[in-house]
N, C-alpha and C positions, 0 to 999 in steps of 0.2 A: 636570308635577311630576317632579322628579328623584329618583333612587334611588341607593343605594350598592352597589357590587359587583354589578352586574347582568350578565347574559350578553352575549356578543359579538353581540347581535342575532339573533333567530330568523330563519333563512333564509326560511322560508315559514310561512304560517298552517297550523295543524294540520288534517289532513284530517277531513272530517265522517264520523262512523261510518256504516256501512251501515244502512238502515232496519231490517233484522231485528235487528241487534245493538243498535240504539237501543231498539227495543221490548223486547228481552230485558233490557236494563239497567234500563229503567223498571219492568218487572215485578219484577225482583229488588229494587229499592229499595222498591217497594210491599209486597212480601212481608216485608221487614225492618222495616216500620213497626210501632210498638207496638200500633196499633189493628187491625192486619190479623187477628190471631188472634180478637179479639172479634167483628169484623164477620163473618168466615166462620163462626164458631161460631153466631152469632145467626141468620144466614141458613139454615144447615143445620138448626138446631133448629126454625125456623119451617116449613121444608119437612117435617121429621119430624112435626110436629103435624098439618099438612094431610094427610100420608100416613096417619097413624093415624085421622084422621077419616073418610077414604075407605075404608080397609081396617082396621076395628077389630080389636084383639087383646086378649089378657088384660091384667090389671093389671100383672103382672110384665113382660110384653112391652113395654107402654107405658113403664113405669119404666126398663127397660133401654135403650130407644131414646132417650128424653129424656136420660138420664145420659150415654149414648154421645156424643150430639151436643153437649150443653151443656158437657161437661168439656173440649172442645177449646179453649175460651176461655182456659184456663190453660196451654196447651202451650208458650207462649213463655217464661213465667217459671218454670214447673215442668214440665219435659219428662217427668218420671216419671208425670205424669197419663195418659200413653199407656197404661199398664197398666190404669188404671181404664176408659179408653175401650174398649179391646179386650175387657176382662172383661165390661163391660156389654153389648157387642154379642154376645158368645158366650152370655151368660145369656139375652138376648132370643131368640136363635136356638134355644137348647136348649129353652126353654119353649114357644115357639110352633111351631117347626119351619120357619118361613118368615122369611127375612131381608129386611127392608125396604131400599129403596134408600138411605135416609138412614143405616141401620146399616152397610151395605156401605161407603159413602163415609167415614163416621166411623171405622170400624175401620181402613181403609187409611191414613187420615191419622194415626191413632194409631200404627200400626206404623212409618210413615215418620218420625214425630217421635222414636220410640225409637231408630231407626237414625241419624237426622240428628244427634242430640245425644249419641250413643254412651252411652246410659244403662247399657247392658250390652254385652258383646261381641256382635256380630251372630250368631255361632254359637249363643250361649246364648239370644238372643231367638228365633231360628228354632226351636230345639229346644223352648223353652217354648211357642211358638205351636203347634208340631206336637202336643205332648202335650195342649194345651187343645183342639185340633181333634179329636183322637182321643177325648177325654172326651165332647165334645158328640156325636160320631158314635155312641158307645156308648150314650148316653142315648136317642138316636133309635132305635137298633136294639132297645133294651129296650122302648121304647114300641110299636114295630111288632110285637114278639113278643107283647105283652100285648093291645093294642087292634086290631092289624091295620092295614094301610095300603092306601089305594086303589091298585089296579094291582099289588099284591104279594100272592102267596099267603101263607097262614099259615106262619110260620117254625117250623121244627123245631129241635131242640137243636143238630144239627150245621150247620144253615144259618147260624147266627150267625158262622161263620168263612168264609163265602163272600166272596171279594175284592170282588165287585160292591157289597156293602153298605158298603164303606169308601171309596167314591168321594168322600164329603164330606171325609174326612180329607185325601185327596190335593188336592182343590180348595182347601180352606182353607190347607193348608200352602204351596201354590204362591202364594196371595195374600199370605201373611205373608212368604214368602221374597222376593217381588218388591218389596213395599213397604219392608221393612227394607234390602234391598240398594240400592234407589234412594236412601234416606236416607243410608246409609253412603257411597255414591258421591258424593253432593252434599257431604257433610262433608269427604271426602278432597280433593275438588276445591277447596273453599274454603281448606283448610289449605295446599294446594299454591300457590294464588294468593297467600296471605299470606306464605308462605315465599319465593316468588319476588320479591314486592315488597320484603320485608325485605332479601334478598340484593342486589337492585338498588340499594336505598338505601345499603347498606354499600359497594357498589362505587363509587357516585358520591362518597360521602364520602372513600373512599380515593383516588380520582382527584384530588379537590380538595386533599387533604392532600399528595399527591405533587407536584402542581403548585406548591403553596406552598413545599414543601421545595426543589424544584429552583430556584425563583426566588430563595429565600433563599441557596442555595449560590452562584448566579451573582452575587448582590449581594455576598456575602462575599468572593468572589474579586476583584471589582472594587475593593472597599474596601481589601482587602489590598494590591493593586497601588499604589493611590494613597497611602494613609496610611502603610503600612509603609515605602515609599520615603522619604517626607518625614521620618519619625521617625528612620529609620536614618541619614539624612544629618545630622540634628541631633546624634545620638550620635557619629558619626565626626568631625564638625567640632569638637565640644566636646572630644573626647578628643585630637585632634591639635593643638588650640590650645595645650595645655599643653607640647607638645614643640617646636612651631614658633615659639613666641614666648618667647625666653629671658629677657626683662626683665619677665616677669609677677611680680607680688607674690604672696606666699603666699596671702593671702585670695582674690585673683583666680584663682589656680591651683585652690584648693579649690572655688571657685564653678563653674569649668569642669568639674571632676571630678563635682561634684554634678549639673550639667546632664546630663552623659553618663550617670550612673547613673540619673537620673530617666527619660531617654529609653529606656534599656534596659528599665527596669521597665514603662514604657508599652508597649513592644513586646511584652513577655510578656503583659501584660493584654489588649492588642489581639488577640493570637493566641487567648487564652482566650475572649474575647467572640465572635470570629469563628467559633470552633469550635461555639458554640451555634447559629449560623445554618447551619452545614454539615449535610449529611445523614448524614455519617459513612461514606459509601460510598468505599472505597479505590480504586474504579475510576473515580471522577469525573475529569473533565478537569483537566489541570494549570492553575495560575493563568495568567491571560492576561498576556501580556507586551507586547502592542501598545498604543500610546497610546490612552487612552479618549476617546470623543467628548465634546464640550461644546456649549453653546448657540451657540458661534461657528460650528458646523458645520450650523446649521439651514438655511442657504441651500442647501448641497449636498444636504441631506436632501430639501428641497422640490423641488430640481431632479430628483432621482431619482424622486420621486413623479410629477412632470409627464412624465418620460420614458416611463413605463409607462402613460400615458393619463389620469392624474388631473389635476385642476385645484386649485391651492392658492395661498394668499397668506399672507404673514407680517405681523403688526401688532405693534409694540412700543410700549408706553406707560410713562410714569414715567421716573424717572432711572435709567438702566442702571448697575449697579454690579457689580464682580467678585464672584462667589459662590464658596464652597468647592467643590472638585472634586466632592465627593459630590452636592451639590445640582445642579451643572451636568450631571453624568452622568444623574441620576435624571430631571431635567426633559427631557433629550434623549430618553431611552428612553420616557418617557410619550408624547411627541409622535410618536416613531417607531411605537409600537404603535397609537396612535390612527389614524394615517394608514394603517397596514396594515389595520386593521379597516374603514376607509372604502373602501379598494380592494376588500376581500373582500365586503362586504355592500352597498355602494352604489357600484358601478363607474360612473365618469363623473360622480359628484357633485362639487360645488365645495366644497372644504374651506378653512377659515379658521383659522390658528394665531395665537393672541394670547398675548403675554407682557406681564404688568403687574408692574412693580417698585414695590411699596409699601414701607411702613415695616417693614423686616425681614420682608417677606413677598413671595414670588414666586407669582403666580397664572398657571397655565398652562391655557389654554382652547383646545380643538380642537373645532370644530363643522363640520357639513356640511349640505347641503340635500337629502340623500337621503330615502328613504321613512321612515326612523326605525323604532323597534321597533314590533311589532304590539301594539295595545291589549290583545288577548286572549292574548298570548304568555306563556309560563311564565317568571316573573321570579325563581323560587326557585333557579336553578342558574347560578352564575357561571362564565363561560368562563375558560380558563387565562390568556388575555391580560389580562383585567381583574383577575384575581387577582394577577398579577405587578405591574401598575400600582398596585394598592391596597397591596401589600406594600412597594413602593418609597416610596410616600407615607407609609405608617405608620412605617417605620424612621426617617424624617426628622422625625417628629412632626407630619406633615401629615395631610390627608384627601383622599380621591378621591370625586368624585360623578359618576355617569353616568346617562344616560337621554335622554328626548326633550327637544330644545331648545325654547326659547320660541317660535321660529318654525318648528318642525318639525325634521325631520332628527334626527341623533344628536349628543349633547354629552358631551364628556369634560372635566371641570374638576378640577384639582388645586391645592391650596393648600399651599405648602411654606414654612414659617417657618424663619428661620435666626438 
């Protein structure tokens, strides 16, 4: 199947990603799936129920553990549910004094979710978590003072300020800080990746636009050389005819003056239209003054191709007719670029250049027997050479088609009506 404005053939198949990177990419895609949050929350809740059955706790503890794990199912669509998750975990811990494994896991995931989605600034989240941890620690200290605790002597009034009693606050704060920081780091990395991808996309688009502008400027210079010369000759000849032919009748003299005026107006309009094609860069090269090539020079072009190691043949069908200079030049440039691509991407391949003269339609076809484009190659980025060929065909009202040929290899086909 052919395609329009494809790249200049990928040079090689993309390298396979390393196994570790491939596994990491699959895990990332799995974690981004809509069902991931529900599945992990269901599995953790089931684990919490089994843990409560093996190590029973109070009704408040059981409620807090189940709420902590089950609420994780909503973290993908409602990240603020992390506050409920962490709050239920701290309530369970404050009530029973022992943190279940499911509660520890659920609270860490909840803190990670708050940091990952930036529900609040990370500093505010860590500060809130530290104050909550201190509150739970004070509840435990008060219980130890009233009921006593195995392994601890009875607390006196001043013992409440002993630093060793606030180890829970330190441990819980470190857990909150680690989970929130991890989530915020992942969020920053994703934003950096998206920003880099957007910048790369803008750069590629800018390169394509610059390539098209440069090709349009070159085409404008070539058109100026050919058409401006012809129109200026018409104006000069018509103007001079009124002076070099003394026996002209007044109507004929007026007609020649009208022809000269029309030619000058056409020159002004031509300059205006060509200005649209130019890039507007004052440092662009001066208009070309050398004679421009035409289809009559295809034999020399193919000879140059053979001289550098390529194999090519020319086939012409239909009734050959003289074409306007613009059509001759564009067809020549398309063949030239197609042969250049063949030498670059399929060295040693046999190329066939076909010209078919139809009814007011010139078909230019260049094919080779090289490897052709990779089936898995990226077809979304057009190379500068194919962009230029497509611009030339489009300016003449034609179309360019490129891609894998019917018998393999690479095919460039341009239809140029006149």
